[in-house]
N, C-alpha and C positions, 0 to 999 in steps of 0.2 A: 387959818384953822378949820380942821375938817369937820365936817358937819357928823355927829354921830349916826343921825339918821337917815344918811345918803345912800344905804342898803335896802332902804323901805322905802324910797321915793316911788311915786308909781313910772315916772321916766326911765328907772332903772330897773324894771320888773319884765323879763322875758315873758312872762306868762299873760301878761296885759295884751301887748299885739298880737299875740298867738289867739287869746279870747277874743277880739274884737275881729280879726281878720276871720275867725271861724264863724263868729255870730253874722258878720256881714256877708259872706259867700253863701252860708246858709238861708238868709234873706233872699238874697240876688236869686237863689235855685228855685225859689217857692212860684215866682210866675210860669217859668219853665216847666216845672214838674205839675202844676194847676194842668197843663195840657195832656199830661198824661194820666192823671187823676192818681198824683203820687205824692205823698210828703218827702222830705228828705230822706228818712230813715228807711221807708218802705223802698224808696229808690237804691238804697246801698244794698238792702236785701234782694231786690231783684236785680241788680247785676250781681250779684253772688249768684244767684240760680242761673241766670245768661251763663255766666262762666262755668259752673257746676253742672248744672242741672237738677242734682235731687240732694238732699241733706236730710240730716235729722236736726233738732234743736241743739244738742249737744255741742255739734260740730260747727253749727251755726253760729251759736253763742259764742264759740272759741276764735272763729275766725272773724269775727265783726266785734267783738271785745263788748257785746251787749247782754245782759243778763236776760237770761232766761222769762224772768217777770216781765222783762220789757218787751222781749220778744212774743209771748203767746198772744196779748192783744193785737199786736202788729200782725200777725200770722193770721187772725181770724179776719182782720179786715180786709187784708189783701185774699184772704179765700173768699170773702162776700163779694168781693170786686170779680171774681171769676180768675184771676191771675195765677193762684195756687192751689194745689189741692193737698189735704193732709191725708195720710192712709197711714191706718195703724196695721202693726204687721201682726198676721193670725200667731205667730211663734212666741211674740211678747210685744203684749197690749199696750203697754207703758212705752214701748219704742214707736214714735211715729217720724215717718219720713214724708218729707214737705218735697212736691214736686211741682215745675211748671205746668200749668193748661196751655192748650194750643194758644188760648188767648192772651195769656202771660209771656209765651215765646212770641207771640207776634207784635208785642207791645215795644218788643226789642228794638224792631226797625224803627219806631217811632223815636227810640230813645237816643236814635243816631247824632240827631241834631243838638245834644244835650251839651256835650264836650265844648263843641266849636262856640254855642253861644254864651258857656260859661268861661272859655277862652277870650271872647272878645271883651267881657266884663271884668277880667284882672289883668289884661294887657300886659302878660310878661312875655320875655323872649323864650324860645324853646330852650335854650341855654339856661335862662333862668330858671323856667319851670324843672328842668331835670336837677338843677343844682337846690333848689328849696324841697323838690321830692325827697331827694338823696339826704339831706339834712334833717328833715322832719321824720323820716323812717330810722335814721340814726338814732335820734331822741327816744322814739319808741322802742326800739332795740335797746339802749341804755335804760330806759325806766323798768322793762321787761328784768332785763340783768339784776337790776337792783332788786325787785321783788323776789327774784328766785333765791338771791345771797340772804334777802329775810326770811325766807320761809326754809332756808337749810338750818 
C-alpha cells in the first residue's frame, strides 16, 4: 500500500538538498572570504562590480535578485571598508551610482584564489560543474517564467 505522505517526506524533497548544499557552501566560503574582509553576500556584490565596473542600486538589485533594503546596508559597509564609492548624480539626487574604488579593484587580484579553493572543497569534475550550473540556471529561468505568468 502506498504511503499517502510519501510526497512530503524529506527524502523526496528537492528543496532540502538544495538548501543544505547552499548553506554548507556559504559556510565553506566564510574562512576564505575572511581573508578578503568580505561576507559571502558582499563577495557576490564585489564580483558584480569587478565584472561591470559600476551600477545603480536598481540594476544591482535586479541582477543579483537582492532587495534594495538588503543592499543598502551592505553597500554602506563596503563603502566603509573603502571598496566602493556611492556618488549622487547632480541631475537626479535620488539616483546613486556605485563604483569600485582603487582599493576595491585591487581586491580582485586577492580574490583570484577563491574559486580554486572552493573547487577543492566541493570536488566535482569540470563536466559535473557544468552540468550542475546548467541545471541550476534552468531552474532559475523556469521560476522566473512562472513568476512572469503569474503577473500577467
